N, C-alpha and C positions, 0 to 999 in steps of 0.2 A: 504493499500499500504506500501511497505517497505520503512524504513527511509534511505536505502542505494541507492535509485534511483539516477541514474546519469542524467545530463541535456541532453535534454531539458525537460524530464518528470517531473512532480511535484506531491508531495503526495496529494492524495484525502482526503476529510474529512472522518473520522472514526465515523460512526453513530451507534446509537441504537434507536429503535423506541419504544416509550412509549405511549401507548394509541393512536397510529396512528400518533404521531407527532416526528419529528427528534430531537435528543439530541446529542451534541458533546461528544464522549467519552474523547477526548483529553483535553477538557476544562471543562467538567462536567456542561454544561449550555445548556439552550434551545435556538433555533434559533428565536423564537417569543413567545409571549404570549400564555400560554395555554388557556386563556379565549377566545381570538379572535385575532389572529395574524394580519389579515388584518385590523380590526378596530383600533388596536394598531398602525399600520403603518400610517393609515389615520389621527389619533389623533396626534401621536407624531411628525411625519416627515412632512406630507403634511399640516397638520392644523397649526402647529406652525412656519412653513416657509411661510404660507399664499399662497401656490402654486395655488390653484384654482383662487383665486383673482388676483394673479399677472399674470397667464395664460390668463385671460380674458382681462386684460389691455394691453397686448402686441400688437405692430403694426404687420401688416401682413408679413413684411420681417424680423422680429426680431428672435434672437437666444437666447434661454434660456439654462443654463447649471446647472444641479445638479450633485454634487459630493458626494460620499459616501465612508466611510472607511471600509465596510465589506459587500461584495455582498451576501454571504450566499446562501439562496434559491432563491434569486432574486425577493422576494416578494415586496420590497420596489421600485424596478425598475417597476414592473408590475403595481403596484398601481399608480405610478406617470404617467406611459404611458397611462393608462386608463383615468386618470384626464386630461391629456393633449389632448387626442382625444375629450373628452367632452367639454372642455373649451377653448382651444387655437384657434387662427385664422388658417384657413386651410394652409396658406403659411408660417407660422412660423416654425422654426427649434428647435427641442428638442435634447439635448445632455445629456446623463447620463454617468458619469465617475465613475467607481467603481474599487476596488481591492479586491482580495481575496488570501490569503496564502494557504488555504486548500480547493480547490473548490470541489463542489459535483460531483459525476459521473452524467452522464445523466440519468441513472436509478433512483438514489436517488433523483435527482432534479425533475423528472417526478412524483415520489411518493409523494414528499413534496407538489408540487403545485397542486396535484389533491385534496388537501384539500379545494381549493377555486374555485368551479365550475363557479362563476361568472367571473373568470379570464381565463378560459379555452381557448378561442381563442387566447389570447395574450401569454399564457403559451405554447400552441403548436407552435407559431411562434418563441419563444425563444428557445424551445427545438430543432427545426429544424435548428436553426443557431448556437446552443451552440457548442463551439469550443472543440477540443480534449484537454486533460489535458497537456499542455506544458507551460513552463514559458513564460512570456513576454506579450505584448500587442496585443490584440484581438479586431478588429473593426467589430461590427455587425450592419446591417443596416435593418430597418423595415419601414413599411408604405410608400412604394415607395420613400425612402430617406428622409422622413420627421422626422424620429426618428433615432438616433444613440446611440449605446452602445459602450463605450470604456472600455473593461474589462481587467484588468491587473492581471495575475496570478503570485503572488510573494509576497515579503515582501512590506508592506505599504510604508515604508520609501524609498525603491527603486523605487516604482511607482511614488511617489510625486516628486522625484528628475529626473526621466526620462521623465515624461509627461509634456506638455506645454498646459495650459488651465487656464482659470479664472472662478471661479464658481460663479453663483448667488445665490445658496443655497447650504448648506451642511447638509447631514445626517450622524451625528456622531454615527454610529452604530458599532456593533461588540459584542463579549461577555463581561461581566461585568468587570470593571477594576481590581477588586480583582483577577479574574481568568485569564485575559489576559492583564496584565499590559503593555506590549510592544506596543499595539495598542493605548494606551492613554498616551504615554510619551511626555514630554515637547517638544522634537524635532519634533514629529508628529504634534503637535498643532501648532508649528511655521510653518510647511509646509502648514497646513491648511490656515494659515494666508497668507503665500506667494502666494497661489493660490486663494486669495480673492481679492475683491475690494470695494470701499466704497458702501455700501448697501447690501453687501452680508449677508445673514441670515444663522443661523444655529439652529439645534435642536437635542437633545440627550435625550434618555430615563433615563440617569444617572444623579444624583445630587451630585456626590462625590466632596468634597471640592477641591481636588487637581486638577480635571478637570476645575472646575469653575475658580480657581486662575490661571491656565495656559492660559485659554482663555482670561482672563482680562488682563494678561500680555502681550498678543499680540494685544491688542487694542479693543477686542470685548466688547460691553456692554452685560451684562449677567443677566438674571432674572430667578428666580425660579417660576415654575408654577406647578399647580396640575398635577401628573402623571396619567398614564392610569391605570384604574382597581384598583388593590390592591396597586399600587405603589403611595406613598405619594407625591413625588416631582420629577420633571425633570427640565432640563435646556433648555433655548432658548435665542436667542439674535441676534445681528448683528453688523457688522463692520460699525461705523458711518462715515459720510462724514468728511474727514480731510482737505478739501479744495484743495487737490491735484487733478491734472487732472485724470480722469477715464481712465483706459486702454481701448484701441480701440479694443481689443479682444471681440469677440462675436457679435459686431455690428460695423464694420469698415467703414470708411467714403467711399462714392462712390460705396456702395455695390450694388447699383441698376443699374449700367450701363451695356451695352452690353459688353461681352467678346469676343474677337477675338481668334479663334483657327486655326492654320495653319496646314494643313494635315488632312487625313480621314482614316488614318489606325487605328489599334487597340488602340494606345495610344491617338490619337486625339479623337477617338469616345468615349472612356471611360471618358476622361476629359470633353468633351462637355456634355455628358449625366449626369454626376456627378454634373456639375455646374447647368444644367437645373433642375435636381431633387431637388436642393437647392434653386430654385426660380430665378436663374439668366437667362437672355436671352443670347443666344449664336449664333455667326455667324461663320461657319466653311468655310475656304478658302482652296481649294485643286486643285492643278494643274491637277490632273487626272480626268477622265470622270465620276468617281463614288467612292463609298467607297471601301476601301481596294484594291487600284490598285497597290500598291507597295509591300514592303516586307511582308505585312499582308494578301496578296491576294492568297495564295496557296489554293488548293481545300480543304485540311484538315491540322489541326494543332494539334499535340500532347501537352497535358498540363502536363509538368513535369519540375523538376529541378534535378540537381545533387548535393546532399548534401555532404558537406565536412567531412572528417574523423573526425576533431576536431570540436567542437560546437563553433566556433568564430563568429564574426560580420557577415561575408559573408553568412555562413550557416544559422545564425539566420534570416537574411533578406530573404534568399531564402526560408526557411520553412514557414515563416509567409506570404510571398508573395504567396506561393502555396496554403495555407490554405484559404487566403482571395480570391484568384482567384476562387477556388472551390465554395465558397459561393456566390460569385459575379455572375458568370455565371449561377449558378442554380437559383438565384433570377430573373435575367433578362430573363431566358428561360421560367420561369413558365407560363406567359401568352400564350406561343406559344405551350404548351404541348398539345397532346402527340408528335406532329411533332416539333421538336426543333433543334436548332444549337448546343446544348450542349449534348454530349453523355458520361456520367460518368460511363462507363463500366468496369473501372479499368486499370491499367497499370503495366507492368513488365519491371524492369530494370535488364537485365540479366548479370551475369559475364561470359562474352564471351572469356575473355583472362585471362591468369594467373595474370597479373598485376591487372585487375578489380576484380578477385576473391580474391586476397590479400587485396585490397582496401576495399571491402565490409566486409571481416572478421574483419579488424582493425575498420571499421565504427561500426559494431555491437558490438564489444568488448568494445568500449569507450563511447557509447551513449545508452539511454534508450528512445524508442519512443512508444507511445500507438499504439496498433495494428489497430486502426481506421485511423491512418496515414500510416504506413508501417509495414511490417513484412517479415522475411526471408522464401523463400520457396525452396523446392528441384525442381530438373528438372521434377521430376514425378508430383508434385503438380503444377508446372508451366505449363505443357502439359495439365493437367486436366482444369486449369483456362482458357488457351488460346484456347482449343479446337483443338490443332494441335501439332505435336511432337516437343518438345524442349529438347535439350541436356545439358542445363545449369541451375545451381542454380541461384537464383537472390532475388530480393526485389519486393514485391507486394504492390502496392499503390491502395487500393480498392475504393478510392473516386476520383481518377483522371481519365482521359479519353481523348477525343479529341473533337475538334470544327470544325464547318463550318465557316472559317474566314469571307467571304464576308457577309453571313447572320447575323453573330454576329455584325459586324460594321453597317450593314444596320438597324438592329433592335435597336442598341443603338441610332442611329441618328434620329430615328423616335419619335420625341417629339415636342409638339407645341411651345416650347421655343427655338427650335433649327432651324436655317435656313442655309441651305447648298448652297454654290456657288461653282461649279466645273468649271474646265478650268481656274482657277486663280492661276498663278505662281508668288507668291509674291517674288519681286526682292529687295525691299528696305524697311528698317524699320529705322525711325527716331523719335526723341522726340522733342515736341515743346508745350510750355505752359502747361506741366503737363500731356500731353497725348501722346500716341504712334501713329504715322502716318505710314501707310502701302500703298505701291503702287505695281501694278503687271506689267506684261510684256506689257499689253495693255494700261497703263496709269491710270487704275481705282484705286481710293483711298478709304481708310477706316481709321477711327481713334477710338481709345478706351483707356480707362485707364488701362485695363488688356488685355495682349496679351499672348497666350501660343503658342511656337513654337515647333512643332513635325516634323517629316519627315525624320528620320534617318540620314545618313551621310551628307545630304545636309544642315542640320541644320546650320553648321558653315558658310556656303555661304551667308546665308540671315541675320545673326545676325549683329548688327551694330558695328562699330568700326574696328580698324585695327587688332585685336587679331586674332591668328590662334589657332585652337583646334586640339587635338590629337584624331580625329575620323578617322576611316577607314571603307571602304566598302568591305564586303566579298561576293563574288558571291557564290550563292547557287542554284543548279538546283534540282528539285524534278522530280520523274518519276511516272507516273500513270500505274499501272500494272492492266491489265484485270482480272476479278475475275476468268475466266475459266482457268487461268494459275496457279492458287495459291491453296495451302491447306490454306484456309483463316482463319487467326487468329481471334478470338472473342473479344480480347482485344489489346490495344497498346502494341507493343513489341519494346524495346529499347536495342540496343547492341552497336556495332560499328557504326550503323546507326539506323533507326527506321522504322517501318511499321505499318500503321493504319489498323483498320477493313475495310472490303469492304464497300463502300458506292456509290450507284448509278452505280454499275458495276465495279468500280475501288478501289484499295488501293494505297495510296501514300506512297512511300518510298524516302529516301535520308537523308539529302540533301548533295551535294557536298560542300567542303569547299575550295573555290579556291581564295587564296591570290593574290593580284596584277593582277587580271583578270577582265577586265571591259567589256567583251563580254555579251550583254544582250540577245543574242540568245539561242535557246535551241539546244544542241548539242548531237549527237549520242554518241560521246565519253563519255560525262558526264552520259548519260543513262547507258553505258556500266560500268562506274565506280560505279554507284549505284547498279546495278545488281550483279556485283562481290562482292562488299562489303557485300550486304545482304545475298548472297549465302554462304559466308565465315563464318558467325556466325549462319545462319538459313538454312542449306543445305536442310532440308526436306520441305521447303516452296514451292517448284515447284511440281505441281500436276503430270507432266510427268516425273519428275526425273531429267530434265535438264532445264537451264534458257532459256528464250525466246530470240529471235533475236530482236535487239534494232531498227530495221527498221521501224516497224509500231508503236512503243511506243510514247506516247505523255507525255508532262511535262510542267514545268514552271520555268523560271529563275527570280530571284530577288536578291536584294543587301541588307544584313542585316548590320546594324551599330553597331560596337563595339568601345570601348575605349581602351586606352593604358593598363589599368588594368583590363579590361573585366567587370568592374562594371558599372551599369547604371548611368545616369546623370538626376537629377531633381532639380528644384529650381529656384531662381532669377538668371537672367543674370548679372545684375548690382546691387551691395550692395548699391549704392549711389542713384539710380534712380529706385524706385519700380515700379512694374506693368508689366515687361517683364520677362517671365518665359520660361523655357525649359524643355522638357522631351524626352530624346533619349538615344542611347547607349545601347539598350536592347538585341542586339544580337540575338541569335537564341531562346531566352526564352521570347520573347515580351509578349506572351499571358499569361505567368505565372506571370511576374513582373508588367505589366502595370496596373492591377486593383488596387493593393495596392499603388503604386506610384502616380497613378491618384488621388486616395482618399486623400493621404497626400498633394499633390499639391493643390487641391481644399480646404482642411483645411487651408492651407497657404494663399490662395487667399482670402478666405472669413473670415479669422480670427477666425476660429473656432477650437475647441480643436483638437490637433494633434494625428494622429494615428501611428506615428513612434516616437520612443524615439530620442532625440538629438544625442545619441551616434551613431545611424544608419543613420539618415538624413544628419548629417555633413559629412559622407563619400562619399555623392553622389553629391557633389557640382560641378557645372561647372568649378570653378576656378582651381580645380586639374588638369583639361584637357587642360589648356593653354599650347601652345607649348613654350619650352624655347627659341625657335629661335626668 
């Protein structure tokens, strides 16, 4: 890859293959021992961190974190994951945190891991989840939520400053200090210590004196031990107990109690399922009659975000949310294949106005994106991709698509650790004796140490205290168009509105954007607005050449919640009283943002490694939405 790549793209590793093994041209070094890379990993990193022994000793609800300074081919991760499967309790959680400045392409990764047939099933899972090559934090989830990989593409120092975690063991890997000195700098060793706690161990293939002295200077006990194969010596050691209180990260107090989740839309369903996958019991309280009865309940939902012209924090969040959502829905939909709630057939964002055409041109001029995320297409290619006539150029998102919202939420809530209680309108939340107490409109009561409040614009009404928040409800009506009226698109089309592919005889278009309109009914005038807007940018959509009459059309109205700055809200409600959390303000992009924000929120609740850098999560606090009145 060119060194002139613009963000968010990142340079990939430049490899040559010698005797079937990868060698870095940039550093002139091998990725693993030519003798036996897998056995080297098992000897150096697993063996001298005593991982198998420590995995066996874990309690069922424990979390174990391994951190690594160079992901490379992923061999160390796969070997650790294999040992975890074989030795750890079924309900324990494994986190692997790694960084890579020059990540391998998927093709190179596949070729490298083919050297180890014993790891093929795990390697295939990694390849299926492996993210596009863009900078930042990628969270990959395996083994039904039992194993998590936090993979940072970028500089190691940036990674350790951005990420929040405490490691139980370190793999100090990477190319030799003489060839890649930046990865072994004293400042990085200091960061290793900052992300460690009493009892944290480390192992590294090198025995260079500067590395040994840097580790000792940060308080690690260091010993030289025989190296692997022809290598005479290596280093291993640990951070001794200094008498200070051990961090609560990884195993927080009270982690075995039931969590109460208010709501049953996409945000609530993802939070509940994420908690359950990590071993927590969850009780869902929803005022509606079933899952996704509110803003999440439209017949179809397009999975897309609108990326900003400049790659700032908002665009960074939107991009990583989209990528995480694509992986999340694919993972949860897999058991339901081939009939599934997730339809990743691709999505076109069309430049239907001169303003949007200019915006997309500037976007492409200022940023580089891998083509497996998006690429520009002409009107002719857009027509070919969609299978219907299109007059506009645009951006093609090959891994996006659309969802069946009710089926998504229903599937997410089908878990033995989740109990759903519908018809429960929570009206009061108070704190007493370190626990949160909830009551509903019929006087029923619940209590828990941890409570998550979702539910769109109504969240502010149930939160305790006199504070008022800058949330607003925006009415949106969608229209269901019968298939016999349409030149049916084969992919999601987004312009001044959107239209999904036909499903069960209908395609959903919309939605209206009605400020200061509290009418919950379905109106003919809103159908007319949707039809006119669709026809303005997609005039060839009508099979008979003219739009249909609105009289016989069906649709649905709901209210989406936005904030004053159109950014979502996630995190603690009260900085002084832990345990009450909120996730709301997702606007019209709830299905895109909710998976990543739910993942981060559950990281926060469970005290496990965070999937968002502080620079992004700090921008999403509830406090910023306090009304100045």
